[in-house]
The first five atom37 places (N, CA, C, CB, O) and aatype in JSON, in Angstrom:
{
  "aatype": [12, 9, 2, 16, 15, 16, 0, 14, 18, 0, 0, 10, 10, 10, 1, 10, 15, 10, 7, 19, 12, 13, 10, 0, 8, 7, 10, 10, 11, 10, 10, 19, 13, 16, 14, 0, 7, 16, 0, 7, 13, 13, 7, 15, 10, 7, 10, 14, 7, 17, 13, 0, 18, 10, 0, 9, 12, 0, 6, 10, 7, 7, 7, 0, 10, 10, 9, 9, 7, 18, 1, 16, 5, 17, 19, 0, 10, 0, 10, 16, 14, 9, 10, 10, 7, 0, 9, 19, 13, 19, 8, 7, 0, 2, 7, 17, 0, 13, 15, 0, 6, 7, 7, 7, 17, 6, 18, 14, 0, 13, 10, 10, 0, 0, 15, 10, 19, 5, 0, 10, 10, 7, 3, 7, 0, 13, 15, 10, 1, 3, 10, 19, 15, 7, 11, 15, 0, 8, 1, 0, 0, 10, 8, 5, 15],
  "atom_mask": [
    [1, 1, 1, 1, 1],
    [1, 1, 1, 1, 1],
    [1, 1, 1, 1, 1],
    [1, 1, 1, 1, 1],
    [1, 1, 1, 1, 1],
    [1, 1, 1, 1, 1],
    [1, 1, 1, 1, 1],
    [1, 1, 1, 1, 1],
    [1, 1, 1, 1, 1],
    [1, 1, 1, 1, 1],
    [1, 1, 1, 1, 1],
    [1, 1, 1, 1, 1],
    [1, 1, 1, 1, 1],
    [1, 1, 1, 1, 1],
    [1, 1, 1, 1, 1],
    [1, 1, 1, 1, 1],
    [1, 1, 1, 1, 1],
    [1, 1, 1, 1, 1],
    [1, 1, 1, 0, 1],
    [1, 1, 1, 1, 1],
    [1, 1, 1, 1, 1],
    [1, 1, 1, 1, 1],
    [1, 1, 1, 1, 1],
    [1, 1, 1, 1, 1],
    [1, 1, 1, 1, 1],
    [1, 1, 1, 0, 1],
    [1, 1, 1, 1, 1],
    [1, 1, 1, 1, 1],
    [1, 1, 1, 1, 1],
    [1, 1, 1, 1, 1],
    [1, 1, 1, 1, 1],
    [1, 1, 1, 1, 1],
    [1, 1, 1, 1, 1],
    [1, 1, 1, 1, 1],
    [1, 1, 1, 1, 1],
    [1, 1, 1, 1, 1],
    [1, 1, 1, 0, 1],
    [1, 1, 1, 1, 1],
    [1, 1, 1, 1, 1],
    [1, 1, 1, 0, 1],
    [1, 1, 1, 1, 1],
    [1, 1, 1, 1, 1],
    [1, 1, 1, 0, 1],
    [1, 1, 1, 1, 1],
    [1, 1, 1, 1, 1],
    [1, 1, 1, 0, 1],
    [1, 1, 1, 1, 1],
    [1, 1, 1, 1, 1],
    [1, 1, 1, 0, 1],
    [1, 1, 1, 1, 1],
    [1, 1, 1, 1, 1],
    [1, 1, 1, 1, 1],
    [1, 1, 1, 1, 1],
    [1, 1, 1, 1, 1],
    [1, 1, 1, 1, 1],
    [1, 1, 1, 1, 1],
    [1, 1, 1, 1, 1],
    [1, 1, 1, 1, 1],
    [1, 1, 1, 1, 1],
    [1, 1, 1, 1, 1],
    [1, 1, 1, 0, 1],
    [1, 1, 1, 0, 1],
    [1, 1, 1, 0, 1],
    [1, 1, 1, 1, 1],
    [1, 1, 1, 1, 1],
    [1, 1, 1, 1, 1],
    [1, 1, 1, 1, 1],
    [1, 1, 1, 1, 1],
    [1, 1, 1, 0, 1],
    [1, 1, 1, 1, 1],
    [1, 1, 1, 1, 1],
    [1, 1, 1, 1, 1],
    [1, 1, 1, 1, 1],
    [1, 1, 1, 1, 1],
    [1, 1, 1, 1, 1],
    [1, 1, 1, 1, 1],
    [1, 1, 1, 1, 1],
    [1, 1, 1, 1, 1],
    [1, 1, 1, 1, 1],
    [1, 1, 1, 1, 1],
    [1, 1, 1, 1, 1],
    [1, 1, 1, 1, 1],
    [1, 1, 1, 1, 1],
    [1, 1, 1, 1, 1],
    [1, 1, 1, 0, 1],
    [1, 1, 1, 1, 1],
    [1, 1, 1, 1, 1],
    [1, 1, 1, 1, 1],
    [1, 1, 1, 1, 1],
    [1, 1, 1, 1, 1],
    [1, 1, 1, 1, 1],
    [1, 1, 1, 0, 1],
    [1, 1, 1, 1, 1],
    [1, 1, 1, 1, 1],
    [1, 1, 1, 0, 1],
    [1, 1, 1, 1, 1],
    [1, 1, 1, 1, 1],
    [1, 1, 1, 1, 1],
    [1, 1, 1, 1, 1],
    [1, 1, 1, 1, 1],
    [1, 1, 1, 1, 1],
    [1, 1, 1, 0, 1],
    [1, 1, 1, 0, 1],
    [1, 1, 1, 0, 1],
    [1, 1, 1, 1, 1],
    [1, 1, 1, 1, 1],
    [1, 1, 1, 1, 1],
    [1, 1, 1, 1, 1],
    [1, 1, 1, 1, 1],
    [1, 1, 1, 1, 1],
    [1, 1, 1, 1, 1],
    [1, 1, 1, 1, 1],
    [1, 1, 1, 1, 1],
    [1, 1, 1, 1, 1],
    [1, 1, 1, 1, 1],
    [1, 1, 1, 1, 1],
    [1, 1, 1, 1, 1],
    [1, 1, 1, 1, 1],
    [1, 1, 1, 1, 1],
    [1, 1, 1, 1, 1],
    [1, 1, 1, 1, 1],
    [1, 1, 1, 0, 1],
    [1, 1, 1, 1, 1],
    [1, 1, 1, 0, 1],
    [1, 1, 1, 1, 1],
    [1, 1, 1, 1, 1],
    [1, 1, 1, 1, 1],
    [1, 1, 1, 1, 1],
    [1, 1, 1, 1, 1],
    [1, 1, 1, 1, 1],
    [1, 1, 1, 1, 1],
    [1, 1, 1, 1, 1],
    [1, 1, 1, 1, 1],
    [1, 1, 1, 0, 1],
    [1, 1, 1, 1, 1],
    [1, 1, 1, 1, 1],
    [1, 1, 1, 1, 1],
    [1, 1, 1, 1, 1],
    [1, 1, 1, 1, 1],
    [1, 1, 1, 1, 1],
    [1, 1, 1, 1, 1],
    [1, 1, 1, 1, 1],
    [1, 1, 1, 1, 1],
    [1, 1, 1, 1, 1],
    [1, 1, 1, 1, 1]
  ],
  "atom_positions": [
    [[2.97, -14.15, 21.67], [3.44, -12.79, 22.36], [4.43, -11.9, 21.32], [4.36, -13.18, 23.86], [5.34, -12.46, 20.7]],
    [[4.2, -10.62, 21.22], [5.05, -9.9, 20.37], [6.38, -9.37, 21.01], [4.27, -8.8, 19.84], [6.44, -8.9, 22.15]],
    [[7.38, -9.49, 20.21], [8.62, -9.29, 20.71], [8.83, -7.53, 20.59], [9.74, -10.26, 19.8], [9.23, -7.07, 19.53]],
    [[8.62, -6.89, 21.42], [8.58, -5.61, 21.52], [9.91, -4.84, 21.07], [8.21, -5.37, 22.83], [9.86, -3.71, 20.57]],
    [[11.06, -5.51, 21.28], [12.29, -4.95, 20.75], [12.35, -5.01, 19.31], [13.45, -5.62, 21.3], [13.05, -4.15, 18.77]],
    [[11.74, -5.86, 18.58], [12.01, -5.98, 17.13], [10.49, -5.48, 16.41], [12.51, -7.71, 16.73], [10.44, -5.24, 15.21]],
    [[9.63, -5.39, 17.05], [8.1, -4.91, 16.32], [8.2, -3.55, 15.56], [6.82, -4.65, 17.57], [7.61, -3.38, 14.49]],
    [[8.98, -2.61, 16.15], [9.04, -1.43, 15.34], [9.74, -1.68, 14.04], [9.71, -0.34, 16.07], [9.43, -1.05, 13.03]],
    [[10.73, -2.65, 14.04], [11.64, -2.83, 12.73], [10.62, -3.62, 11.75], [13.2, -3.81, 13.04], [10.64, -3.36, 10.55]],
    [[9.67, -4.66, 12.32], [8.83, -5.45, 11.54], [7.85, -4.6, 10.88], [8.18, -6.47, 12.33], [7.52, -4.84, 9.71]],
    [[7.26, -3.44, 11.66], [6.48, -2.47, 10.82], [7.06, -1.53, 9.99], [5.74, -1.77, 11.56], [6.38, -1.03, 9.09]],
    [[8.34, -1.18, 10.17], [9.25, -0.52, 9.09], [9.3, -1.16, 7.85], [10.61, -0.42, 9.5], [9.12, -0.59, 6.78]],
    [[9.61, -2.6, 8.03], [9.83, -3.41, 6.85], [8.6, -3.54, 6.01], [10.3, -4.77, 7.22], [8.63, -3.28, 4.8]],
    [[7.4, -3.96, 6.7], [6.07, -3.7, 6.08], [5.79, -2.49, 5.48], [5.12, -3.84, 6.94], [5.27, -2.46, 4.37]],
    [[6.09, -1.42, 6.13], [5.72, -0.06, 5.63], [6.54, 0.34, 4.25], [6.04, 1.03, 6.82], [6.04, 0.86, 3.26]],
    [[7.82, 0.01, 4.43], [8.66, 0.2, 3.11], [8.25, -0.63, 1.86], [10.13, -0.16, 3.41], [8.32, -0.26, 0.69]],
    [[7.78, -1.92, 2.37], [7.52, -2.78, 1.3], [6.27, -2.32, 0.67], [7.45, -4.2, 1.74], [6.18, -2.13, -0.55]],
    [[5.34, -2.14, 1.48], [3.96, -1.58, 1.02], [4.3, -0.23, 0.05], [2.95, -1.11, 2.49], [3.88, -0.12, -1.11]],
    [[5.05, 0.68, 0.68], [5.19, 1.98, 0.05], [5.82, 1.85, -1.28], [0.0, 0.0, 0.0], [5.56, 2.7, -2.14]],
    [[6.72, 0.73, -1.59], [7.53, 0.55, -2.79], [6.48, -0.1, -3.73], [8.9, -0.39, -2.56], [6.48, 0.25, -4.91]],
    [[5.62, -1.0, -3.3], [4.82, -1.73, -4.01], [3.74, -0.63, -4.69], [4.19, -2.87, -3.07], [3.61, -0.53, -5.91]],
    [[3.02, 0.13, -3.79], [2.2, 1.23, -4.29], [2.92, 2.16, -5.28], [1.7, 2.03, -3.12], [2.36, 2.53, -6.31]],
    [[4.23, 2.56, -4.93], [4.74, 3.38, -5.79], [5.1, 2.78, -7.23], [5.82, 3.93, -5.15], [5.03, 3.44, -8.27]],
    [[5.42, 1.67, -7.16], [5.79, 0.8, -8.23], [4.43, 0.89, -9.23], [6.17, -0.8, -7.62], [4.46, 1.23, -10.41]],
    [[3.31, 0.54, -8.52], [2.01, 0.22, -9.32], [1.65, 1.67, -9.88], [0.68, -0.48, -8.32], [1.27, 1.76, -11.05]],
    [[1.75, 2.64, -9.19], [1.59, 3.98, -9.56], [2.4, 4.48, -10.76], [0.0, 0.0, 0.0], [1.9, 5.07, -11.72]],
    [[3.63, 4.21, -10.64], [4.55, 4.6, -11.76], [4.25, 3.88, -13.02], [6.01, 4.34, -11.4], [4.32, 4.45, -14.1]],
    [[3.84, 2.38, -12.87], [3.32, 1.72, -14.03], [2.3, 2.22, -14.86], [2.92, 0.64, -13.71], [2.33, 2.23, -16.09]],
    [[1.33, 2.65, -14.08], [0.03, 3.25, -14.66], [0.35, 4.71, -15.18], [-1.18, 3.3, -13.47], [-0.27, 5.2, -16.12]],
    [[1.25, 5.32, -14.57], [1.75, 6.64, -15.22], [2.73, 6.68, -16.38], [2.37, 7.41, -14.21], [2.65, 7.54, -17.25]],
    [[3.66, 5.74, -16.37], [4.81, 5.74, -17.31], [4.52, 4.64, -18.35], [6.21, 5.48, -16.54], [4.92, 4.91, -19.49]],
    [[3.97, 3.56, -18.18], [4.0, 2.45, -19.04], [2.44, 2.35, -19.76], [4.44, 1.09, -18.14], [2.2, 2.31, -20.97]],
    [[1.58, 2.34, -18.74], [0.0, 2.15, -19.43], [-0.34, 3.55, -19.78], [-1.31, 1.47, -18.32], [-1.2, 3.64, -20.66]],
    [[0.17, 4.72, -19.27], [-0.13, 6.0, -19.49], [-1.65, 6.33, -18.65], [-0.14, 6.22, -21.14], [-2.5, 5.46, -18.46]],
    [[-1.77, 7.63, -18.24], [-2.98, 7.97, -17.62], [-4.13, 7.71, -18.64], [-2.93, 9.44, -17.14], [-5.12, 7.13, -18.21]],
    [[-4.09, 8.03, -19.74], [-5.21, 8.01, -20.64], [-5.45, 6.61, -20.82], [-4.99, 8.74, -21.98], [-6.62, 6.22, -20.79]],
    [[-4.49, 5.76, -20.99], [-4.6, 4.23, -21.13], [-5.24, 3.67, -19.97], [0.0, 0.0, 0.0], [-6.11, 2.81, -20.09]],
    [[-4.86, 4.14, -18.77], [-5.37, 3.54, -17.5], [-7.15, 3.97, -17.39], [-4.35, 4.24, -16.09], [-8.1, 3.28, -17.02]],
    [[-7.09, 5.16, -17.81], [-8.63, 5.65, -17.82], [-9.49, 4.85, -18.75], [-8.76, 7.18, -18.27], [-10.61, 4.45, -18.45]],
    [[-8.87, 4.63, -19.98], [-9.65, 3.61, -21.02], [-9.94, 2.21, -20.38], [0.0, 0.0, 0.0], [-11.03, 1.66, -20.52]],
    [[-8.9, 1.68, -19.66], [-9.05, 0.39, -19.03], [-10.08, 0.37, -17.88], [-7.74, -0.05, -18.52], [-10.85, -0.57, -17.7]],
    [[-10.03, 1.57, -17.07], [-11.25, 1.7, -16.14], [-12.54, 1.75, -16.79], [-11.17, 2.9, -15.32], [-13.51, 1.11, -16.42]],
    [[-12.51, 2.69, -17.97], [-13.79, 2.67, -18.52], [-14.3, 1.31, -19.01], [0.0, 0.0, 0.0], [-15.5, 1.05, -18.99]],
    [[-13.49, 0.55, -19.39], [-13.67, -0.82, -19.99], [-14.43, -1.68, -18.99], [-12.26, -1.5, -20.35], [-15.24, -2.53, -19.37]],
    [[-14.16, -1.46, -17.73], [-14.59, -2.09, -16.64], [-15.92, -1.46, -15.93], [-13.46, -2.12, -15.75], [-16.43, -1.88, -14.89]],
    [[-16.37, -0.37, -16.71], [-17.57, 0.22, -16.25], [-17.45, 1.15, -15.27], [0.0, 0.0, 0.0], [-18.48, 1.6, -14.77]],
    [[-16.22, 1.58, -14.85], [-15.95, 2.44, -13.94], [-15.79, 3.77, -14.7], [-14.79, 1.99, -13.15], [-15.59, 3.8, -15.91]],
    [[-15.9, 4.98, -13.83], [-15.65, 6.43, -14.54], [-14.1, 6.46, -14.88], [-16.05, 7.84, -13.46], [-13.27, 6.07, -14.06]],
    [[-13.78, 6.9, -16.09], [-12.24, 6.98, -16.38], [-11.6, 7.81, -15.34], [0.0, 0.0, 0.0], [-10.45, 7.5, -15.04]],
    [[-12.17, 8.85, -14.72], [-11.45, 9.77, -13.89], [-11.0, 8.9, -12.69], [-12.36, 11.05, -13.45], [-10.06, 9.26, -11.99]],
    [[-11.61, 7.85, -12.48], [-11.11, 6.97, -11.27], [-9.64, 6.59, -11.46], [-11.98, 5.59, -11.12], [-8.88, 6.4, -10.51]],
    [[-9.32, 6.5, -12.7], [-7.84, 6.18, -13.02], [-6.91, 7.25, -12.49], [-7.61, 6.04, -14.58], [-5.88, 6.93, -11.91]],
    [[-7.21, 8.37, -12.66], [-6.42, 9.41, -12.28], [-6.3, 9.63, -10.63], [-6.97, 10.6, -12.98], [-5.29, 10.08, -10.09]],
    [[-7.49, 9.26, -9.95], [-7.39, 9.07, -8.46], [-6.47, 7.99, -8.24], [-8.73, 8.77, -7.77], [-5.48, 8.2, -7.54]],
    [[-6.67, 6.89, -8.73], [-5.97, 5.73, -8.38], [-4.26, 5.97, -8.57], [-6.57, 4.52, -9.34], [-3.45, 5.48, -7.79]],
    [[-3.97, 6.66, -9.52], [-2.71, 6.94, -10.1], [-2.03, 7.78, -8.88], [-2.84, 7.77, -11.6], [-0.98, 7.46, -8.32]],
    [[-2.8, 8.84, -8.6], [-2.49, 9.87, -7.65], [-2.46, 9.18, -6.06], [-3.66, 11.09, -7.83], [-1.66, 9.55, -5.2]],
    [[-3.29, 8.32, -5.9], [-3.2, 7.68, -4.66], [-2.13, 6.69, -4.45], [-4.37, 7.1, -4.42], [-1.5, 6.53, -3.41]],
    [[-2.01, 6.04, -5.52], [-0.79, 5.14, -5.25], [0.63, 5.54, -5.43], [-0.9, 4.05, -6.01], [1.56, 4.85, -5.03]],
    [[0.77, 6.71, -6.07], [1.99, 7.5, -6.09], [2.17, 8.18, -4.73], [1.96, 8.55, -7.24], [3.15, 7.97, -4.02]],
    [[1.25, 8.95, -4.42], [1.35, 9.72, -3.09], [1.11, 8.97, -1.87], [0.0, 0.0, 0.0], [1.58, 9.45, -0.84]],
    [[0.46, 7.86, -1.79], [0.3, 6.95, -0.82], [1.59, 6.18, -0.55], [0.0, 0.0, 0.0], [1.97, 5.93, 0.6]],
    [[2.27, 5.79, -1.7], [3.32, 4.93, -1.69], [4.5, 5.86, -1.04], [0.0, 0.0, 0.0], [5.2, 5.44, -0.12]],
    [[4.64, 7.02, -1.56], [5.72, 7.93, -0.94], [5.53, 8.31, 0.48], [5.83, 9.2, -1.71], [6.48, 8.47, 1.24]],
    [[4.2, 8.46, 0.84], [3.9, 8.74, 2.33], [4.31, 7.56, 3.21], [2.34, 9.04, 2.57], [4.93, 7.72, 4.27]],
    [[3.93, 6.29, 2.71], [4.31, 5.12, 3.46], [5.9, 4.96, 3.66], [3.73, 3.89, 2.72], [6.36, 4.62, 4.75]],
    [[6.66, 5.21, 2.58], [8.01, 5.09, 2.65], [8.56, 6.05, 3.62], [8.58, 5.24, 1.37], [9.37, 5.61, 4.44]],
    [[8.24, 7.32, 3.65], [8.66, 8.33, 4.73], [8.06, 8.05, 6.16], [8.21, 9.78, 4.29], [8.56, 8.49, 7.2]],
    [[6.88, 7.25, 6.09], [6.34, 7.14, 7.43], [5.45, 8.25, 7.9], [0.0, 0.0, 0.0], [5.54, 8.56, 9.09]],
    [[4.67, 8.86, 7.19], [3.79, 10.15, 7.45], [2.32, 9.59, 7.51], [3.96, 11.38, 6.17], [1.71, 9.26, 6.49]],
    [[1.88, 9.53, 8.61], [0.54, 9.12, 8.91], [0.08, 7.88, 8.37], [-0.33, 10.06, 8.51], [-0.92, 7.71, 7.67]],
    [[1.0, 6.95, 8.81], [0.99, 5.63, 8.17], [-0.13, 4.73, 8.27], [2.0, 4.94, 8.61], [-0.38, 3.87, 7.42]],
    [[-0.91, 4.96, 9.46], [-2.31, 4.2, 9.65], [-3.3, 4.66, 8.8], [-2.89, 4.33, 11.03], [-4.06, 3.87, 8.23]],
    [[-3.38, 6.08, 8.64], [-4.43, 6.59, 7.67], [-4.28, 6.22, 6.34], [-4.51, 7.96, 7.66], [-5.24, 5.83, 5.68]],
    [[-2.88, 6.35, 5.79], [-2.54, 6.28, 4.48], [-2.77, 4.64, 4.34], [-0.98, 6.94, 4.13], [-3.4, 4.31, 3.34]],
    [[-2.47, 3.89, 4.96], [-2.68, 2.47, 4.8], [-4.16, 2.04, 4.53], [-2.19, 1.8, 6.03], [-4.54, 1.24, 3.68]],
    [[-4.9, 2.71, 5.38], [-6.5, 2.5, 5.35], [-6.89, 3.07, 4.03], [-7.38, 3.31, 6.63], [-7.59, 2.42, 3.25]],
    [[-6.39, 4.43, 3.71], [-6.97, 5.14, 2.65], [-6.63, 4.27, 1.3], [-6.38, 6.67, 2.61], [-7.35, 4.41, 0.31]],
    [[-5.67, 3.48, 1.3], [-5.2, 2.8, 0.15], [-6.16, 1.48, -0.16], [-3.67, 2.4, 0.41], [-6.31, 0.95, -1.26]],
    [[-6.67, 1.13, 0.91], [-7.52, -0.26, 0.75], [-8.62, -0.23, -0.23], [-8.19, -0.69, 2.09], [-8.84, -1.3, -0.81]],
    [[-9.36, 0.8, -0.53], [-10.33, 0.7, -1.77], [-9.77, 0.45, -3.03], [-11.08, 1.89, -1.96], [-10.4, -0.2, -3.86]],
    [[-8.49, 0.96, -3.27], [-7.84, 0.55, -4.54], [-7.65, -1.03, -4.59], [-6.4, 1.29, -4.69], [-7.81, -1.61, -5.67]],
    [[-7.35, -1.65, -3.6], [-7.24, -3.1, -3.49], [-8.45, -3.67, -3.6], [-6.65, -3.54, -2.31], [-8.57, -4.55, -4.44]],
    [[-9.47, -3.35, -2.88], [-10.73, -3.85, -2.97], [-11.33, -3.64, -4.48], [-11.58, -3.16, -1.87], [-12.01, -4.53, -5.0]],
    [[-11.07, -2.54, -5.08], [-11.41, -2.49, -6.56], [-10.7, -3.37, -7.37], [0.0, 0.0, 0.0], [-11.3, -3.9, -8.31]],
    [[-9.35, -3.65, -7.13], [-8.61, -4.56, -7.86], [-9.02, -6.08, -7.88], [-7.33, -4.44, -7.4], [-8.81, -6.88, -8.79]],
    [[-9.7, -6.3, -6.57], [-10.28, -7.74, -6.48], [-11.7, -7.72, -7.15], [-10.4, -8.27, -4.88], [-11.97, -8.59, -7.97]],
    [[-12.48, -6.9, -6.87], [-13.87, -6.8, -7.27], [-13.92, -6.59, -8.75], [-14.6, -5.69, -6.53], [-14.7, -7.31, -9.38]],
    [[-13.19, -5.69, -9.4], [-13.32, -5.35, -10.92], [-12.34, -5.93, -11.65], [-13.27, -3.92, -11.24], [-12.59, -5.98, -12.85]],
    [[-11.19, -6.43, -11.27], [-10.22, -6.91, -12.21], [-9.75, -8.31, -11.99], [-9.1, -6.04, -12.21], [-9.49, -8.99, -12.98]],
    [[-9.63, -8.73, -11.03], [-8.87, -9.89, -10.58], [-9.94, -11.17, -10.18], [-7.92, -9.41, -9.25], [-9.74, -12.36, -10.44]],
    [[-11.09, -10.61, -9.51], [-12.0, -11.5, -8.87], [-12.43, -12.72, -9.73], [0.0, 0.0, 0.0], [-12.43, -13.84, -9.22]],
    [[-12.78, -12.52, -10.99], [-13.24, -13.55, -11.79], [-12.31, -14.39, -12.35], [-13.95, -13.09, -12.74], [-12.65, -15.33, -13.07]],
    [[-10.94, -14.1, -12.03], [-9.98, -14.95, -12.73], [-9.43, -16.03, -11.86], [-8.86, -14.15, -13.26], [-8.48, -16.74, -12.16]],
    [[-10.1, -16.08, -10.78], [-9.83, -17.18, -9.71], [-8.72, -16.81, -8.71], [0.0, 0.0, 0.0], [-8.3, -15.66, -8.75]],
    [[-8.24, -17.6, -7.89], [-7.52, -17.41, -6.78], [-5.93, -17.03, -7.31], [-7.67, -18.75, -5.84], [-5.36, -15.96, -7.08]],
    [[-5.43, -18.03, -7.97], [-3.92, -17.93, -8.23], [-3.6, -16.83, -9.1], [-3.35, -19.18, -8.85], [-4.19, -16.65, -10.17]],
    [[-2.56, -15.98, -8.62], [-2.22, -14.88, -9.3], [-1.43, -15.25, -10.76], [-1.36, -14.02, -8.33], [-1.22, -14.36, -11.59]],
    [[-1.09, -16.46, -10.96], [-0.61, -17.02, -12.1], [-1.67, -17.25, -13.13], [0.06, -18.21, -11.79], [-1.33, -17.5, -14.28]],
    [[-2.88, -17.19, -12.78], [-4.04, -17.42, -13.75], [-4.05, -16.25, -14.9], [-5.51, -17.42, -12.89], [-3.59, -15.15, -14.58]],
    [[-4.5, -16.42, -16.08], [-4.61, -15.4, -17.0], [-5.12, -14.16, -16.64], [-5.27, -15.8, -17.95], [-6.25, -14.22, -16.14]],
    [[-4.61, -12.98, -16.75], [-5.22, -11.81, -16.07], [-4.93, -11.64, -14.58], [0.0, 0.0, 0.0], [-5.23, -10.66, -13.91]],
    [[-4.31, -12.76, -14.14], [-4.1, -12.39, -12.58], [-5.35, -12.8, -11.66], [0.0, 0.0, 0.0], [-6.44, -12.23, -11.72]],
    [[-5.08, -13.74, -10.91], [-6.0, -13.97, -9.81], [-5.97, -13.0, -8.74], [0.0, 0.0, 0.0], [-5.18, -12.06, -8.79]],
    [[-6.81, -13.16, -7.74], [-7.03, -12.3, -6.67], [-6.16, -12.45, -5.39], [-8.36, -12.44, -6.34], [-6.25, -11.61, -4.5]],
    [[-5.39, -13.42, -5.32], [-4.58, -13.61, -4.14], [-3.56, -12.59, -3.75], [-3.93, -14.78, -4.29], [-3.27, -12.38, -2.57]],
    [[-2.97, -11.9, -4.88], [-1.9, -10.69, -4.64], [-2.68, -9.55, -4.03], [-1.14, -10.12, -6.1], [-2.42, -9.09, -2.92]],
    [[-3.64, -9.14, -4.8], [-4.43, -7.95, -4.2], [-4.97, -8.31, -2.75], [-5.72, -7.56, -5.19], [-4.91, -7.44, -1.88]],
    [[-5.46, -9.45, -2.48], [-6.01, -9.84, -1.23], [-5.0, -9.79, -0.18], [-6.61, -11.16, -1.3], [-5.23, -9.39, 0.96]],
    [[-3.64, -10.31, -0.68], [-2.67, -10.23, 0.43], [-2.23, -8.91, 0.75], [-1.52, -10.99, 0.15], [-2.01, -8.56, 1.91]],
    [[-2.08, -8.06, -0.4], [-1.78, -6.6, -0.21], [-2.77, -5.86, 0.71], [-1.78, -5.91, -1.56], [-2.4, -5.0, 1.52]],
    [[-4.19, -6.27, 0.51], [-5.16, -5.7, 1.31], [-4.83, -6.09, 2.79], [-6.57, -6.15, 0.85], [-4.8, -5.23, 3.67]],
    [[-4.6, -7.3, 3.04], [-4.3, -7.77, 4.5], [-3.08, -7.11, 5.13], [-4.05, -9.32, 4.54], [-2.88, -6.8, 6.31]],
    [[-2.37, -7.0, 4.14], [-0.82, -6.21, 4.75], [-1.21, -4.85, 5.03], [0.63, -6.12, 3.53], [-0.67, -4.26, 5.97]],
    [[-2.1, -4.28, 4.29], [-2.3, -2.7, 4.48], [-3.11, -2.55, 5.76], [-3.16, -1.95, 3.16], [-2.89, -1.59, 6.51]],
    [[-4.04, -3.47, 6.06], [-4.71, -3.56, 7.25], [-3.95, -3.9, 8.51], [-5.66, -4.45, 7.08], [-4.16, -3.4, 9.61]],
    [[-2.98, -4.87, 8.17], [-1.83, -4.98, 9.38], [-1.2, -3.78, 9.68], [-0.65, -5.93, 9.06], [-1.05, -3.42, 10.85]],
    [[-0.77, -3.03, 8.62], [0.1, -1.69, 8.65], [-0.7, -0.86, 9.37], [0.47, -0.99, 7.22], [-0.12, -0.23, 10.26]],
    [[-1.94, -0.66, 9.23], [-2.89, 0.28, 9.88], [-2.96, -0.18, 11.35], [-4.36, 0.28, 9.15], [-3.12, 0.66, 12.23]],
    [[-2.85, -1.3, 11.61], [-3.1, -1.63, 13.02], [-1.65, -1.38, 13.74], [-3.68, -3.25, 13.2], [-1.64, -0.95, 14.9]],
    [[-0.45, -1.65, 13.06], [0.6, -1.55, 13.7], [1.22, -0.03, 13.79], [1.42, -2.49, 13.13], [1.97, 0.27, 14.72]],
    [[0.91, 0.78, 12.88], [1.44, 1.99, 13.06], [2.78, 2.22, 12.18], [0.0, 0.0, 0.0], [3.21, 1.37, 11.4]],
    [[3.34, 3.43, 12.4], [4.58, 3.8, 11.8], [5.68, 2.82, 11.84], [5.02, 4.95, 12.39], [6.24, 2.55, 10.77]],
    [[6.03, 2.32, 12.8], [7.36, 1.49, 13.08], [8.39, 2.55, 13.14], [0.0, 0.0, 0.0], [8.22, 3.77, 13.18]],
    [[9.63, 1.8, 13.13], [11.02, 2.61, 13.3], [11.28, 3.62, 12.04], [12.35, 1.48, 13.38], [10.88, 3.45, 10.89]],
    [[11.97, 4.58, 12.48], [12.34, 5.53, 11.45], [11.35, 6.22, 10.5], [13.19, 4.89, 10.67], [11.47, 6.27, 9.28]],
    [[10.45, 6.69, 11.15], [9.39, 7.3, 10.48], [9.36, 8.97, 10.56], [8.13, 6.69, 11.08], [10.08, 9.55, 11.37]],
    [[8.62, 9.57, 9.81], [8.86, 11.05, 9.79], [8.28, 11.55, 11.17], [8.12, 11.81, 8.46], [8.72, 12.55, 11.75]],
    [[7.3, 10.82, 11.62], [6.79, 11.43, 12.91], [7.84, 11.16, 14.0], [5.33, 10.81, 13.34], [7.95, 11.98, 14.92]],
    [[8.63, 10.06, 13.96], [9.92, 10.1, 14.92], [10.79, 11.02, 14.84], [10.69, 9.07, 14.82], [11.35, 11.46, 15.85]],
    [[11.07, 11.53, 13.44], [12.14, 12.55, 13.12], [11.47, 13.98, 13.66], [12.52, 12.56, 11.35], [12.12, 14.86, 14.23]],
    [[10.26, 14.04, 13.4], [9.69, 15.54, 13.83], [9.6, 15.63, 15.2], [8.25, 15.91, 13.29], [10.0, 16.65, 15.77]],
    [[9.03, 14.54, 15.92], [8.76, 14.51, 17.28], [9.97, 14.49, 18.27], [7.94, 13.39, 17.51], [9.94, 14.9, 19.43]],
    [[11.05, 13.95, 17.64], [12.25, 13.51, 18.44], [12.29, 12.23, 19.13], [0.0, 0.0, 0.0], [13.33, 11.75, 19.58]],
    [[11.01, 11.62, 19.21], [10.94, 10.34, 19.95], [11.17, 9.28, 18.55], [9.28, 10.15, 20.92], [11.05, 9.51, 17.35]],
    [[11.55, 8.0, 19.33], [11.99, 7.12, 18.36], [11.32, 5.85, 18.68], [13.48, 7.01, 18.31], [11.6, 5.43, 19.8]],
    [[10.56, 5.19, 18.04], [10.04, 3.78, 18.29], [11.16, 2.84, 18.28], [9.0, 3.33, 17.23], [11.21, 2.02, 19.19]],
    [[11.92, 2.84, 17.51], [13.18, 1.94, 17.64], [13.98, 2.26, 18.96], [14.19, 2.16, 16.33], [14.41, 1.31, 19.62]],
    [[14.16, 3.37, 19.33], [15.08, 3.69, 20.53], [14.21, 3.18, 21.61], [15.51, 5.34, 20.74], [14.82, 2.49, 22.43]],
    [[13.14, 3.3, 21.79], [12.19, 2.92, 22.97], [12.19, 1.38, 22.85], [10.57, 3.6, 22.85], [12.35, 0.76, 23.9]],
    [[12.04, 0.7, 21.71], [12.24, -0.61, 21.87], [13.64, -1.3, 22.19], [11.78, -1.08, 20.8], [13.74, -2.43, 22.65]],
    [[14.69, -0.46, 21.89], [16.0, -0.94, 22.38], [15.97, -0.81, 23.96], [17.25, -0.07, 21.71], [16.49, -1.69, 24.64]],
    [[15.39, 0.25, 24.51], [15.64, 0.32, 25.87], [14.74, -0.76, 26.73], [15.37, 1.78, 26.29], [15.03, -1.1, 27.88]],
    [[13.69, -1.22, 26.06], [13.05, -2.35, 26.63], [13.48, -3.75, 26.55], [11.94, -2.35, 26.19], [12.93, -4.66, 27.17]],
    [[14.63, -3.92, 25.66], [15.15, -5.28, 25.55], [16.27, -5.46, 26.66], [15.73, -5.54, 24.05], [16.87, -6.54, 26.77]]
  ]
}
């Protein structure tokens, strides 16, 4: 049974965690690896280099949208191809453990599962939708307890 008085906060915690993670990975590609370096890496995987720019924009924009709670379900779903690509093209051949050389696929697989859970849960508490609509998932949860 789901505790309806705390579920909005659980969704909030997941949303913020995923948002920060995607934002951090986008910033890593932008500021450390650089867009050109990331495009070169994508090319070395047999992918079009311009996919790197899409990935950077998706991770930065999607991470920010998750943090503020805007269209959380759609954003979480839209980010899943990045994680699938990370598993298939980068980490899959390295084995399960992320501690393996080159990183295994456990971490992107977990983030994929977390993104799908977020898509099922929705915004959670303190989302932009709550702010705009005047309705609040966390207030509704408090009234149910």
